[in-house]
N, C-alpha and C positions, 0 to 999 in steps of 0.2 A: 260616562268621559267627562272627563277635566276640560274646563274652560275657564276665562276669566268672568267673573259677573257683570254683569249690564241694569242698567239702573231698573228696568223693567223687572230683574229678580227680587228687590230689594222685600219689597212686602212678603214674598213668599219665603224668604231668610229670615224674617221678623218669626215668622209663623215657626220654624223648625227651632228658633229657637226659644219659644214657648215650650214649647212639646215636650221640645231636649233638657229644658228646666222642669219638668213635674218629676222625675227620677229625683230630687238633689229632697222632697218631700220624704222618699221612704229614709231619708235617714237624718233625719230629724233637720234640715235645712232651707227650712219655709222662705224663708228672707233670700237666701239663694232662688230658688221658684220665681218669686214674687215677682224677682229681681226683670223689671221690662230691659225691651233688647237696645240694642241702641239706634235711633231714628232713624229716620231716611234720609235725612241730611247727614247723619253721620255717615252711616253707612255708603252712602255714596262718593262722600273723599277716600273712602280707600277703592273705590269703583272707577272713577278718575286718574287718582294717581298707578292703578296697575296694580295693585294689591291686595285683590279680593278676589277668590275662585271657587269653582262651585262645582261641584258633580252630579252633572244631570244627567236624567235617564235617556233611555231611547227614545223619547218623545220631547228630548229636551228639556225636562221640568226638574228644579234644581231640587236634589236630595237631604246637599250634606254643600257645608261650606266652609271657608277659611279665610279671615282678614289677618296680616298680616303688618304690621310696621315697623321703621326703623330707629332701634332702641342704641345710642352710644356704638356705632354704624354695625347691628347687628341687623338682622332678619327679626325683629319678634312676633311669635307670635299672640295677636291680639285672639281672638277667639278660632275654636276651630268647633263647631259644631254638627252631627249627624241625625238627621229626622228618625227618630225611635225605631220607625217599621223597617228604618234602611238598615238597624245598627248591625255590628258583628261580620259587616261583611266586608271590612278592612278600608271602607272609605275613605276615612280618617285621617287613616296611614296613610293610604293615595296623595290626599293632598299636602298633608305636611309634606310627601314627598315633593311633592310639584313644589311648594315653599322655598323647598332645601335649594331645588334645581334653578330655582333664581333669582335666591341669593347669593349660589356661589357665580354665575353670572354678571351676577352686579360687582362679586367681588368681594364680597363679605366672609369672613371667615368662620361663623356661631349663627346658628340659631335659638336662641334663646322663648322660653317662655314664662310663667308664672302661676300656676296652680294650686290647690289643692292636695294637701301630704295622703291626705287616709279617705279618697275615694277613690276606690275599683278606676274609673275609667277616668282617673287621673292620672296624679303621679306614679304607680304605679303602672299604670299602661303603658304613658311617657318612659320611664326607665326601658320596658322591655323596647322601647322603638333606638335604645340608644341614648336617650338622657340624659343625664348626670345631673345631681344637684350642685346649685350655685352657690360657696358660701356668699355672704353677706360684703367678706372683705374682698372680694372680687369685681365685685357690681362695679359697674360706672356711671358716673352720675345719675343719668339720665334713666337709668336704672333702677336708682336708687331711690330718685324722682317716683316714677309709678310706683313703686312698694310702699311708698310713703301716703301716697293716695290711695292704697287699696285697704291701707289700716284707716285710715280718715272716713271711708265708704261705710268700714265696719267687715270686709271682710277678712280679717284676723281673727274673729271668732272663732274662726278654725283654722287648724294650723295650713299656712299655706311655705311653698318654697318654687323656687327659682332651679328654673333647669335649661340645662344648654345640650345645644351637643355639637360637633364640625361640621359644617353644608360640605366638608370631601369627607365620604363616610371610611373610616379606616380599612384597608386593607388588610 
């Protein structure tokens, strides 16, 4: 089930992030695998704002999570991560849908994210869910600053893309 994340979930969310990050080693992206998750304080900011969701199992134990920012008035997926032991069950897709519904309910027009272009569970996955590449000329000022920050962190060592989809699915 999907529910809002709670402060007591946060150490578990960090564990999910660390475990999921290990897959990047197989692609030669050790820097990404070694990257520490957000701190508990940073994650708690999302919880307090009501912009953190978890997929919890039948015992209410989080096995996936999603964090959303508001960037240029759109719902920007900051992080969506699934425990590798629970992968390929549609949990990420369902969390992205929940965040999309939230965005629609808050009057937003788009759901955006930035991701690795060539990592199979990144851009190709999001493309299958209806996300499209958003060219730099279409970025708002906040999104442009976010992408500059990603470059400063060294994330652009591997090709990155910004993607978007409307919060109201096409009919």
